[in-house]
N, C-alpha and C positions, 0 to 999 in steps of 0.2 A: 106894330100894334101892341098896346100895353093892356094886357088882361089882368083882372084882379077879382077878388072876392071880398064882399063887404057885408057888415051886419054883426049881430051878436054872436058870440061863440056858439057854434053848433047850429046856427041859423043863417049862415052866410049865403048870399046870393051872388051869381056871376055878374061881372060888370066889365066895362072897358073904359079907358080914358080917351076922351075925344081930343081933337087938335088944340082946344083951348084949355085943356087940363080939367075938364068937367067929367065927373063919373057918370056913366050912362048904364042903365039897367039892361042886362042881356037875358034876364030870366024868361022873357017871352020867346026866346029862340033856343036856349039850351038850359038843361037842368043845373049843370055845374061845370066848373073847369076842372076836369078830372082826367085820368088816363084814357078813358074811352073817347074823350073829345079831342085829344091832342094830336091826332093824325093830320096830315097835310090837307086832306080834302075838307075836313070839318073846319079847320082854321081858315082855309080859303073862302068857305061859305060866309063866315063871320066878317071877313074883310070886305065883302061885297055889300054889306049892310050900310045904309046911310045912318051913321051914328047920331046925327042931329035929330033923327026921327024917334030915337029911343028915349024913354023917360029919364029925365035928369034927376040925380040924387042930390038933394040940398044938404048943406052943412058939411061936416067932416065926420062921416061914419067911421066906426072901427073897421080896420082892414084885417081880414083873416089871412092865413097862408095862401099864397097865390095859386097853389094846386091842392085840390081836395083828395083825400084818400091816398096820400103818397105811399107807394108800394115799398120801395127800399130807399133809405136815406144813407148814401155811401159817402165817405169822406176820405180825402187823400192827405196823408201826413207828410210834412217836410217837403213840400212840392215847390218851394221857392228857394233858389240858391242863396239869396241874401238872408232869408229866415233860417235856413239850415246853418248858415255861418254864425248867426247870433246865438244859436242854441249850442254851438260846438259840435253839431252832428255831422257825420259823413254824408256825402251825396248818395242817396240810395240808388241801387242798380235797377230796381223795378219800383213802380208806384207802391207806396205804403198805404194799405187799405185798412180802414176800420169802419164800423157802422154806428150810427147814432140811432137810438131807439125812437120809433115814431112818436112815442108819448112825449118826447122832448120838443116836438115841432109846435111852434106858436106863430101868431101873427107878427108882422114886422115891428109893430109899436106896442106890443103887449109887454107887461112887466117881466123882467128876468128875476127869478126867485132863487137865491142861493140856498141850498139844502142845509139841514141841520149838520153841524160839524164842519161846514166849509170854512177853510182858511185861505185858500189860494185860487179863487175864481178869477178867470182870465177871459180876455176877448180875442176874437179872430175874424176880421173881415175876409170873406171868401166869395169867389164867383161860383154861383150855383148853375148847373146845367140840367135842364129838364128834358128827359127822353120823350120822344113823340112817336117812335116806331119801334116795334120789336126788333132787337139787335142780338145776333149771335154770330160769332166768328167774323166780326166786321173788320175790314182793312182800315188803316189810318187814312187812306185817301177817301174813303166813303163815309167815315165816321160822322161827320157833321150833317150828313143827310138824315141821320136818325135823331137829330136834335129838334125839339119843338121850340125851345127858347131858352132864355137865361134869366137869372134872378140874383138878388143879393141874399147872402146867407151870413149869419154871425155864428160861428162855431164856438159858442161859449164853452169853456173848459174848466173843470176843477182839477188843478194840477196835482194836489196831494192825492186825490182819489185816483187820478190817472196813473201816477208813477209809484205811489207808496202803498197802495192797498193790495198789491200782488195780483197779477193777471194782465189783461189787455187794456188798452187805452179806453175802451168803451165805458168802463166804470166812471171815468171822469168826464165823459162826453155826453152821457145820456140822461143826466138829471132833468127833471121836469123843467120846461121853459128854456132849455139850453139850445134850442134850434130855431131862432127867429128866421122866417123865410118870407121874402117879398120885398117891397110892396107889390111889385108887378111881375108877371111872367111876360117878358118882352120877347116877341117872336123873333126868330133868328134872322129874318130879312132886315131887321133894324140894326143888327150888330154885324158890320161888315167883316170885322176881324176880332174874334174873342181873345186873341193873343196880343192885343194892344189896348187895354182898358185901364185907365187910371182908377185908383181906389184909395180910400182913406177911412180911418176910424178915429173919433174923438171921444175922450172921457172928460166930462165936465168942461167942455169947450176947449180942451187942450189936445192938440194933434198928437196921437200916439203912433198910428200906423200910416205910412204913405208908401204906395207901391204901384206896380203896373203888372198886368198879367204876362208881359213879355219876359219877365224873369222866372216864369215857371220852368221847372226842370222837365216835367212831362206835360206836353200840350194837351188841350182838351181832346183833340183827335187821338193822341196816343193813349190817354187815359181810357176813353171809350173803347178803343180797339182792345186794349189790354184786358179790361174788365169783361168784355164780351167773349173773350176766350175762356173765362173762368165760369161764367154763368150767364143766363139770358137776361138782358136788360129789357124791361117792359115799359110801355107808355105810362108816364106818371112817376117813374123812378127819378130821384134827384141825386146828382153827384156834386158834392161840395169840394172844390178842387184845390184847396190849400190856401195858405195865408202868407202875406209878405211880412217883412220884419216890423218890429215895434210892439210885440206882445209883452204883457206885463212880466212874464217869466224871464224875458231876456233883458230887462232893464238893468242898468249899471249905476251905482255900485251894488244896489240891492234890487231884487224883484219888487214890483208894485202890483198889488191885486185889488180887485173891486171891493167896495164896502157899501153898506146899505145907504141909499140916497144918491149914489152915483148915477150919472146919466150917460149912456152910450149913444153916439150918433154914427151911423154906418152908411157909407156911400160908395157906389160904383158908377162910373161914367155910363150914361145912357140907361141905367137900370133903376135909378131912384135912390131914396134914402130911407133908412130905418131910424127909429129912436126908442130906446128902452130905458126905463127906470129900474134900478137894481134894488130889490128888497131882500130881506133875510127871513127865511121860514122860521116860524115860531118853534 
């Protein structure tokens, strides 16, 4: 099941994509797609609805983030062996964790706005994991039972802010609009193996990133288990699990960064596609 949120910013309504790719309005059944809805029982109730009886949404409405009111937006750094190699970094012993400010989160096709002073804004296609059940001290074997579904994330990053402004990576990760999320929350029953998903990212039609989640250093299960030993994961929390090679910072002979007018397209197998136009803040 592909759940989504559609409508103007701040006025999004819950929806679902039917078998023909038509958006159907779920607002007669739920208030929103948020943490309080994401438990297995609530999702199972929605699955029993005949989607063809729901109101059809005409045209191509704006899509919001696929989850409303995200609690924590956590990101795993250097989690693909081939990406670590392109950056010259050592393989980490434990998952590298940083957090992206919730104010960075935007819809999958909203503009990405480079902040004032930005010189090194970069792209990162990532598998997003949406937590559906409260998780604390979870084993690797049970970890996927706490997942509501998966989504596409673009972990947009300002590399100068990230590495040169002194401090943690969060400075370069949390700029406004740097967290496109969606278009869909795809329930976990549709993804048989989160460790075998193809993904790519294009800039202006040129393929920059090509990868597969099988090259993750730490699997989705390992990441959830590890994080749950540090703090409680709540329904509606999102984990962005790292990026494959092909980021601008790793380009040879010189890094390549985004500029105003560039267009990013971001895709993960089974999870849909994003598209963002890059703008420069005045």
